[in-house]
C-alpha positions in Angstrom: 26.8 92.8 178.7 27.7 92.0 175.1 26.6 88.4 175.5 23.1 89.5 176.7 22.9 91.9 173.8 23.8 89.1 171.3 21.3 86.7 172.9 18.6 89.3 172.8 19.3 89.9 169.1 19.2 86.2 168.4 15.8 85.9 170.2 14.4 88.9 168.4 15.6 87.3 165.1 13.7 84.1 165.9 10.7 86.1 166.9 10.9 88.1 163.7 11.1 84.9 161.6 8.1 83.4 163.4 6.1 86.6 162.9 7.1 86.7 159.3 6.0 83.0 158.8 2.7 83.7 160.6 2.1 86.7 158.4 2.8 84.6 155.3 0.4 81.9 156.5 -2.3 84.5 157.0 -1.6 85.8 153.5 -1.8 82.4 152.0 -5.0 81.7 153.9 -6.5 84.8 152.5 -5.5 83.9 149.0 -6.7 80.3 149.5 -3.4 78.6 148.8 -3.7 75.0 149.3 -1.6 73.0 151.8 0.6 71.5 149.2 1.4 74.9 147.7 1.8 76.3 151.1 4.4 73.7 152.1 6.2 74.3 148.9 6.3 78.0 149.5 7.4 77.5 153.1 10.3 75.2 151.9 11.3 78.0 149.5 11.4 80.5 152.4 13.4 78.0 154.4 15.9 77.4 151.7 16.2 81.1 151.2 16.9 81.7 154.8 19.2 78.8 155.2 21.2 79.8 152.1 21.5 83.3 153.4 22.7 82.1 156.7 25.1 79.5 155.1 26.6 82.2 152.9 27.1 84.4 155.9 28.6 81.5 157.8 30.9 80.8 154.9 32.1 84.4 154.7 32.7 84.5 158.4 34.6 81.3 158.3 36.7 82.7 155.5 37.3 85.8 157.5 38.3 83.8 160.5 40.8 81.8 158.4 42.1 85.0 156.8 42.7 86.5 160.3 44.6 83.5 161.4 46.7 83.6 158.2 47.4 87.3 158.8 48.4 86.6 162.4 50.9 84.0 161.1 52.2 86.4 158.4 52.5 89.3 160.9 54.3 87.2 163.4 56.9 86.3 160.7 57.2 89.9 159.6 57.6 91.0 163.2 60.4 88.5 163.8 62.2 89.6 160.7 61.8 93.3 161.5 62.9 92.8 165.1 66.0 91.0 163.9 66.8 93.7 161.3 66.2 96.6 163.7 68.0 94.8 166.5 64.9 94.9 168.7 63.6 92.4 171.2 60.9 90.0 170.1 57.4 91.4 170.3 55.2 89.9 173.0 51.4 89.9 173.0 49.2 90.5 176.0 47.2 87.7 177.7 43.5 87.1 177.0 43.4 88.6 173.6 40.9 87.4 170.9 42.1 86.4 167.5 40.9 89.6 166.0 42.7 91.7 168.7 45.9 89.6 168.2 45.7 90.3 164.4 45.1 94.0 165.0 48.0 94.3 167.5 50.4 92.5 165.3 49.3 94.5 162.2 49.8 97.8 163.9 53.2 96.7 165.3 54.3 95.6 161.8 53.3 99.0 160.4 55.3 100.9 163.0 58.4 98.8 162.5 58.1 99.0 158.7 57.9 102.7 159.0 60.9 102.8 161.3 62.8 100.6 158.9 62.1 102.9 156.0 63.2 106.0 158.0 66.4 104.2 159.1 67.2 103.3 155.5 66.5 106.8 154.3 68.7 108.3 157.1 71.4 105.8 156.4 71.5 106.7 152.7 71.7 110.4 153.5 74.4 109.9 156.1 76.5 107.7 153.9 76.3 110.3 151.1 77.7 112.9 153.5 80.3 110.6 154.8 81.4 109.5 151.4 82.1 113.2 150.3 84.0 113.9 153.5 86.0 110.6 153.3 87.0 111.4 149.7 88.1 115.0 150.6 90.0 113.9 153.7 91.1 110.5 152.3 90.0 108.6 155.4 88.2 105.2 155.8 84.3 105.3 156.0 82.5 104.1 159.0 81.8 100.4 158.4 78.2 99.2 158.0 77.7 95.9 156.2 76.1 96.4 152.8 72.4 95.4 152.7 72.1 95.2 156.4 69.7 97.3 158.5 71.7 99.7 160.8 70.8 99.7 164.4 70.2 102.9 166.4 73.6 102.6 167.9 75.2 102.3 164.5 73.3 105.3 163.2 74.3 107.4 166.2 78.0 106.4 165.8 77.7 107.3 162.1 76.4 110.7 163.0 79.2 111.2 165.4 81.7 110.1 162.8 80.4 112.5 160.3 80.5 115.3 162.9 84.1 114.5 163.6 85.0 114.5 159.9 83.3 117.8 159.5 85.3 119.4 162.2 88.5 117.8 160.8 87.6 119.2 157.4 87.2 122.7 158.9 90.5 122.4 160.7 92.4 121.2 157.7 90.7 123.8 155.5 92.1 126.5 157.8 95.5 124.9 157.7 95.4 124.7 153.9 94.2 128.2 153.6 96.9 129.5 155.9 99.7 127.5 154.1 98.6 128.6 150.7 98.3 132.2 151.8 101.8 132.1 153.2 103.2 130.6 150.1 101.5 133.2 147.9 102.9 135.9 150.2 106.4 134.6 150.0 106.3 134.2 146.2 105.0 137.7 145.9 107.8 139.0 148.2 110.5 137.2 146.3 109.0 137.8 142.8 109.0 134.0 142.2 107.0 132.6 139.4 105.3 129.2 140.0 107.1 126.5 138.2 106.0 123.1 139.4 102.4 121.9 139.3 102.3 122.0 143.1 103.4 125.7 143.1 100.8 126.5 140.5 98.0 124.8 142.4 99.2 126.5 145.6 98.7 130.0 144.3 95.4 129.1 142.5 92.4 130.7 144.1 90.2 127.6 143.6 89.6 126.3 147.1 88.4 122.8 145.9 91.5 122.0 143.8 93.2 120.4 146.7 92.0 117.3 148.6 92.4 118.0 152.3 94.7 115.0 152.9 97.6 114.7 155.3 99.9 114.1 152.3 98.8 117.3 150.7 99.3 119.2 153.9 102.8 117.8 154.2 103.5 118.7 150.6 102.4 122.3 151.2 104.4 122.5 154.4 107.5 121.3 152.6 106.9 123.8 149.8 106.5 126.6 152.4 109.7 125.5 154.0 111.5 125.6 150.7 110.1 129.1 150.0 111.3 130.3 153.4 114.8 128.9 152.7 114.8 130.5 149.3 113.7 133.8 150.8 116.4 133.6 153.4 118.9 132.8 150.6 117.7 135.8 148.6 117.8 138.1 151.7 121.3 136.9 152.4 122.4 137.5 148.8 120.8 141.0 148.9 122.5 141.7 152.3 125.9 140.6 150.9 125.4 142.7 147.8 124.4 145.7 149.9 127.4 145.2 152.2 129.7 145.0 149.2 128.2 148.1 147.7 128.6 150.0 151.0 132.2 148.8 151.2 132.8 150.1 147.7 131.0 153.3 148.5 133.4 153.9 151.4 136.4 153.0 149.4 135.4 155.2 146.5 134.2 158.1 148.7 130.8 158.2 147.1 128.7 161.1 148.3 126.2 160.5 151.1 123.3 162.0 149.1 124.1 159.7 146.2 124.0 156.7 148.5 120.7 157.7 150.0 119.2 158.4 146.6 120.1 154.9 145.3 118.8 153.1 148.5 115.5 154.9 148.2 115.3 153.8 144.6 115.7 150.2 145.5 112.2 148.8 145.5 110.1 145.9 144.3 110.4 142.2 145.1 113.6 140.6 146.5 114.6 139.5 143.0 114.2 143.0 141.7 116.2 144.4 144.6 119.0 141.9 144.1 119.1 142.8 140.4 119.4 146.5 141.3 122.1 145.9 143.9 124.0 143.7 141.4 124.1 146.5 138.9 125.3 149.0 141.4 128.1 146.6 142.6 129.1 146.0 139.0 129.1 149.8 138.4 131.2 150.4 141.5 133.6 147.6 140.6 134.3 149.1 137.2 134.8 152.5 138.9 137.1 150.9 141.4 139.4 149.6 138.7 140.4 153.2 137.9 141.3 153.9 141.6 143.1 150.6 142.6 145.8 152.3 144.5 143.6 154.4 146.8 141.2 151.4 147.2 143.9 149.0 148.2 145.4 151.5 150.7 142.0 151.9 152.4 141.6 148.1 152.5 145.0 147.9 154.2 143.9 150.4 156.8 140.8 148.5 157.5 142.8 145.2 157.6 145.1 146.7 160.2 142.1 147.9 162.3 140.6 144.4 162.3 144.0 142.8 163.1 144.2 145.1 166.1 140.7 144.2 167.2 141.6 140.5 167.0 144.8 141.1 169.1 146.9 139.3 166.4 150.7 139.2 167.1 153.1 140.6 164.5 154.2 137.1 163.5 150.6 136.2 162.8 150.4 139.2 160.4 153.7 138.4 158.7 152.1 135.7 156.5 150.3 138.5 154.6 153.2 141.0 154.7 154.4 140.1 151.2 151.0 141.2 149.7 150.6 144.0 152.3 153.9 145.7 151.1 153.4 145.0 147.4 153.3 148.2 145.4 152.1 146.6 142.2 148.4 147.7 142.5 146.4 145.2 140.4 143.0 143.7 140.6 144.6 140.4 141.7 146.2 142.2 144.6 142.9 143.8 145.5 141.3 140.4 145.4 143.9 139.0 147.8 143.3 141.9 150.2 139.6 141.4 150.1 139.9 137.7 150.7 142.2 138.4 153.7 139.9 141.0 155.1 136.9 138.7 154.8 138.9 135.9 156.5 139.9 138.1 159.4 136.4 139.4 159.8 135.0 135.9 159.9 137.6 135.0 162.6 136.7 138.2 164.5 133.0 137.2 164.4 133.9 133.8 165.9 136.1 135.1 168.7 134.2 138.3 169.5 132.5 136.9 172.7 135.9 135.8 174.0 137.5 139.2 173.1 134.8 141.0 174.9 135.4 139.0 178.1 139.2 139.7 177.6 138.5 143.4 177.3 136.6 143.3 180.6 139.5 141.5 182.3 142.0 144.1 181.0 139.7 146.9 182.2 139.6 145.4 185.8 143.3 144.5 185.6 144.0 148.2 184.9 141.9 149.2 187.9 143.6 146.7 190.0 147.0 148.1 189.2 145.7 151.7 189.7 144.5 150.8 193.1 147.8 149.4 194.0 149.6 152.5 192.9 147.2 154.6 195.0 147.9 152.4 198.1 151.4 154.1 198.4 149.9 157.6 198.3 149.6 158.9 202.0 147.1 161.5 200.9 144.6 158.9 200.1 143.5 158.7 203.8 142.2 162.3 203.7 138.9 160.6 202.7 137.5 163.7 201.2 133.9 163.2 200.1 134.0 159.5 201.1 136.7 158.7 198.4 138.3 156.1 200.6 135.0 154.2 201.2 134.2 154.4 197.5 137.7 153.1 196.6 137.3 150.2 199.1 134.0 149.2 197.4 135.6 149.4 194.0 138.5 147.2 195.2 136.0 144.6 196.5 134.3 144.6 193.1 137.7 144.2 191.3 138.6 141.4 193.7 135.4 139.5 192.7 135.5 140.2 189.0 139.1 139.3 188.2 138.9 135.6 189.1 135.4 135.3 187.7 136.5 136.7 184.3 139.6 134.5 184.3 137.5 131.4 184.9 135.0 132.5 182.2 137.8 133.1 179.8 139.4 129.7 180.6 136.2 127.8 180.0 135.2 129.8 176.9 138.6 129.3 175.3 138.6 125.6 176.0 135.2 125.2 174.4 136.2 127.3 171.4 139.5 125.4 170.9 137.6 122.1 171.2 135.1 123.2 168.6 137.5 124.7 166.1 140.5 122.4 166.8 142.9 125.3 166.9 144.6 127.5 169.5 143.1 130.8 170.5 146.0 133.3 170.7 146.2 136.8 172.1 149.3 138.6 170.9 150.8 135.3 169.9 150.2 133.7 173.3 147.6 131.3 174.8 145.1 133.3 176.8 146.0 131.9 180.2 149.7 132.3 179.4 149.1 135.9 178.5 147.2 136.5 181.8 150.0 134.7 183.7 152.6 136.9 182.1 150.7 140.0 183.2 150.7 138.8 186.7 154.3 137.8 186.6 155.3 141.2 185.2 153.3 142.9 187.9 154.9 140.8 190.6 158.4 141.7 189.3 157.5 145.4 189.1 156.2 145.3 192.7 159.3 143.6 193.9 161.5 146.2 192.2 159.5 149.0 193.7 159.7 147.5 197.1 163.5 147.1 196.8 163.8 150.7 195.8 161.8 151.9 198.7 163.8 149.7 201.2 167.0 151.1 199.8 165.7 154.6 200.1 164.6 154.1 203.7 168.0 152.6 204.5 169.8 155.6 203.0 167.7 158.1 205.0 168.1 156.3 208.3 171.9 156.0 207.7 172.1 159.7 207.4 170.1 160.5 210.6 171.5 157.9 213.0 173.2 159.2 216.1 175.4 157.3 218.6 173.4 155.6 221.3 174.4 156.5 224.9 173.6 154.3 227.9 172.1 156.5 230.6 174.2 156.8 233.9 172.9 155.1 236.9 172.1 157.3 239.9 173.6 156.4 243.3 171.4 154.5 245.6 169.4 156.8 247.9 170.8 159.9 246.3 170.4 162.2 243.4 173.0 163.4 241.1 170.8 166.0 239.6 167.4 167.3 239.5 164.6 164.8 239.0 162.8 165.5 235.7 159.1 166.1 235.9 158.6 164.1 232.7 160.6 161.2 231.4 161.6 161.6 227.8 160.8 158.8 225.4 163.9 156.8 224.5 164.3 154.4 221.5 164.1 151.5 223.9 160.5 152.4 225.0 157.6 150.5 223.4 155.9 152.3 220.6 152.4 151.9 219.1 152.0 151.6 215.3 148.8 151.9 213.4 148.3 149.8 210.2 145.6 150.7 207.7 144.0 148.2 205.3 143.8 149.5 201.8 140.8 147.4 200.9 138.4 148.8 203.5 138.0 151.7 206.0 138.8 149.5 209.0 141.8 150.4 211.2 144.0 147.7 212.7 146.0 148.7 215.8 148.8 146.5 217.1 151.4 147.1 219.8 154.9 146.0 218.9 157.5 144.7 221.3 160.4 146.9 222.3 162.2 148.3 219.3 165.7 147.1 218.6 168.4 149.7 218.7 168.4 152.0 215.7 171.9 151.0 214.7 171.0 147.4 214.9 167.9 148.0 212.8 169.9 150.0 210.2 172.5 147.2 209.9 169.6 144.6 209.3 168.1 146.8 206.6 171.4 147.3 204.9 172.1 143.6 204.8 168.7 142.8 203.4 168.9 145.6 200.8 172.1 144.4 199.3 170.1 142.2 196.9 166.7 143.5 195.6 163.9 141.1 194.7 164.5 141.9 191.1 168.2 140.8 191.5 167.0 137.7 193.3 164.6 136.9 190.5 167.3 137.5 187.8 169.9 135.5 189.7 168.0 132.2 189.3 167.3 130.4 186.1 164.2 131.8 184.5 161.6 129.1 184.1 158.7 129.2 181.6 155.8 131.1 183.1 153.1 128.9 184.4 149.4 129.7 184.3 148.4 131.6 187.5 145.2 133.4 188.2 143.9 136.0 190.5 143.0 133.5 193.2 146.6 132.0 193.0 148.0 135.5 193.3 145.9 136.6 196.3 146.4 133.3 198.2 150.0 134.3 198.7 149.0 137.6 200.1 147.3 136.1 203.1 150.5 134.4 204.3 151.8 136.0 207.5 155.5 136.7 208.0 157.2 136.4 211.3 159.8 139.1 210.6 157.7 142.2 210.1 159.3 145.3 211.4 156.8 147.8 212.8 158.3 151.2 212.9 158.0 154.5 211.1 159.1 152.9 207.8 156.1 150.5 207.8 154.2 152.6 205.4 154.4 149.6 203.0 151.7 148.1 205.2 149.3 150.8 204.1 147.5 148.7 201.4 150.3 146.2 200.8 151.8 143.2 202.5 155.3 142.0 201.8 154.0 139.7 199.0 151.2 141.7 197.5 148.2 143.9 198.0 146.1 143.3 201.1 142.3 143.1 200.6 
């Protein structure tokens, strides 16, 4: 279509030139211009038209050359931009004219040039933000070579890096703010004035005075830790001064209202409170000098009380007896008493857990002995109000707690002695030796009581024994007397004996064999009662007590004896075996 239009224009141009020339010829004819002049004029018109066309051709050729040059230039620029922007090379479409190629290349160059400018502008802004954050956080910037054009990936990574730094800044700022606030609070509580440059900067309200670096955070954490230690030290000092003042108040019998009034007046920072307590202690110390005798006597009473709490033996107290009995009441003597009291209190604080376990053991040991005493009381089986069942439950509890507490004591004492490298003594004895001696004394006491009961039973039976008569045989087939309706029970007949366990409400019934003659039984008891268990124990060489425990003691109770006598004197079986209590 375009070709036809251009051909039509060319044809009309030729037609127009022909018409114009014909018109000129007519004009020339009308004027009467001769042929020679007419040719000359026609040559002038020809030159004019040819010159105009040549100029146009020249301009178009120049345009064509310029377009080709632009194409070459744009292609070079596109290659450079694609490399700088990390883009793939630009590809032209097929069948394009020179002018279309030039236009396509020019537009692409303009787009990429604009993108390059935007990237450079964004890079500059991001780098400024990153630089400020890196300086505040003291971190390494995201690396982009100087003078290079960042790619889209690099710009995205830089944005993410800046976002991460911003979040880190907020987090560190919160940490800094919290640390500085805690430090200010501690300093205000203690009344501490900033001394070092770090302390002064910590309490300063300028938020930008600190760089949010890890080193600064560590420095503030260390400073906060130091302030906490100092506060604890001041609180400990204040507590000791307060304890000292209270001790002096008690010694000097200061009125309660005066004490309360002073404590209410103690206000301000820790340093101020320490100063006030120091003054009070100094005042009370001066007042104490005028009442040394009364004060020392009170310290001695307190010292005796703590000695008793620690279960110290007399020989352990004798080392201080020279000062304890000194009647020369001086400040030096008071200082010795105070030092001893402090030493004993420290020892009590160390062994208090062990003493508490020992007190529990002694409590259950007393219950154990009480239950054994009750076992000999025949009235205990009346079971009024379920007392027997309650007693059985309590015995089971005692049976479980005694070995448990002994084991706990053994392990605790071993650990304590290993840690302190010294022996833990109770009334001058090792703990397990002390417990063993209690069991040994208990065993001896039981043996003595058992011997006494056996002797008493033997005496009673000796008084009531009657001669034994063998019954006369009746003649075979006859009767020597009336046949009794009922046969009386003789000593040779079997008897049934009931045995009750003292540790539960169960009843054990056993049938014995035929009883031996009473006289024979009496002789057996008399021969066995000639030497009591106590005499047997005293007749042999006493050996040092060995460590025994509840489990060792009760294991012997389960042993069965083959010579048990089951008769009316077997009330020892009610709650006891021959060797110990039956649970």
